[in-house]
C-alpha positions in Angstrom: 108.1 106.6 93.8 108.8 103.7 91.5 111.9 101.6 91.5 114.3 102.7 88.8 114.7 99.2 87.4 111.0 99.1 86.4 110.3 96.0 88.5 107.9 96.0 91.3 109.3 95.0 94.7 107.0 93.1 96.9 108.3 94.2 100.3 107.7 97.7 101.5 111.4 98.2 102.4 114.5 96.1 102.1 117.7 96.8 103.9 120.7 94.6 103.8 123.5 94.5 106.3 126.6 92.5 106.6 128.5 92.0 109.9 132.3 91.9 109.6 134.5 91.2 112.6 137.6 93.5 112.6 139.9 92.7 115.5 137.0 91.2 117.4 134.7 94.3 117.2 131.7 93.9 114.9 131.5 96.4 112.1 128.1 96.7 110.5 128.0 97.8 106.9 124.6 99.1 106.0 123.7 99.6 102.4 120.9 102.1 101.8 117.4 100.6 101.8 115.4 100.2 98.7 112.1 101.6 99.6 109.0 101.2 97.5 106.3 103.7 98.6 102.8 102.8 97.9 100.5 105.8 98.0 96.8 105.3 97.3 96.0 102.3 95.1 92.4 101.6 94.4 91.0 99.1 96.9 90.8 96.4 94.2 94.5 96.8 93.4 96.2 93.4 93.1 100.0 93.1 93.3 100.8 92.1 89.7 102.5 88.8 88.9 104.5 87.7 85.9 102.3 86.0 83.3 103.4 82.4 83.0 103.3 80.5 79.7 100.3 78.4 80.8 98.4 81.5 81.9 99.2 83.2 78.6 98.1 80.2 76.6 94.8 80.1 78.5 94.2 83.8 77.8 95.0 83.3 74.1 92.5 80.4 74.0 89.9 82.5 75.7 90.5 85.3 73.3 90.1 83.0 70.3 86.8 81.7 71.7 85.3 85.1 72.4 82.6 86.1 69.9 82.9 89.9 70.2 85.6 92.5 70.6 83.9 93.7 73.9 84.4 90.2 75.4 88.1 90.2 74.2 88.6 93.7 75.7 87.2 92.5 79.0 89.8 89.6 79.0 92.7 92.0 78.1 91.6 94.5 80.9 91.6 91.6 83.4 95.1 90.6 82.3 96.2 94.3 82.7 94.9 94.3 86.3 96.4 91.0 87.4 99.6 90.5 85.4 102.7 92.1 84.2 103.4 91.1 80.6 106.0 91.4 77.9 105.7 93.0 74.4 105.3 89.7 72.6 102.4 88.7 74.8 100.8 92.1 74.3 101.1 91.9 70.6 99.6 88.4 70.5 96.6 89.4 72.7 95.9 92.8 71.0 96.1 91.3 67.5 92.9 89.3 68.4 91.0 92.6 68.5 89.3 93.5 65.2 88.9 97.3 65.5 91.8 99.8 65.6 90.0 102.0 68.2 89.8 99.0 70.5 93.5 98.2 69.9 94.5 101.7 70.8 92.5 101.5 74.1 93.7 98.1 75.0 97.4 99.0 74.3 97.0 102.2 76.3 95.5 100.3 79.3 98.2 97.5 79.3 101.2 99.8 78.6 102.0 100.4 82.3 102.2 96.6 82.9 104.8 95.9 80.2 108.1 94.7 81.7 110.2 95.2 78.6 109.4 98.8 77.8 112.4 99.0 75.5 110.5 96.7 73.0 107.2 98.7 73.2 107.9 100.4 69.8 107.0 97.1 68.1 103.3 97.4 69.1 102.8 100.3 66.7 102.9 97.7 63.9 99.5 96.6 65.1 98.0 99.9 64.1 97.3 100.6 60.5 96.7 104.3 60.6 99.3 106.9 61.6 96.6 108.8 63.5 96.0 105.7 65.7 99.8 105.5 66.3 99.8 109.2 67.2 96.9 108.7 69.7 98.6 105.8 71.3 101.9 107.7 71.7 100.2 110.6 73.4 98.2 108.3 75.7 101.4 106.5 76.7 103.2 109.7 77.4 105.6 109.6 74.4 
């Protein structure tokens, strides 16, 4: 079960209660707990963190220094494992990849980690061919 807001909550469950004194007797108001259920993540699962500007700039530098698409793909997969990202960051990183096939794969991998899903439509501009755009849509479940 994922939280409806799309954000990951770090605690397993959160319940909030307020105590109000009515004529000396405590009345407890309990709001329903927000529960995040974690089923079976792979053992190497890392709780994702927001990608800060310095981390993003470092990644962009590393991508610009990488000699081959395979090296750039490895960097982007690492980012997808460790961080949550926004669409602008995704577009900047993926535009460093030369081949459209690699772009489709990288975009499909990083898609679940994108915080601003409402802007996702913009990534399709990175793909020249309508067939690639179609493949990405189906891999992302659209």
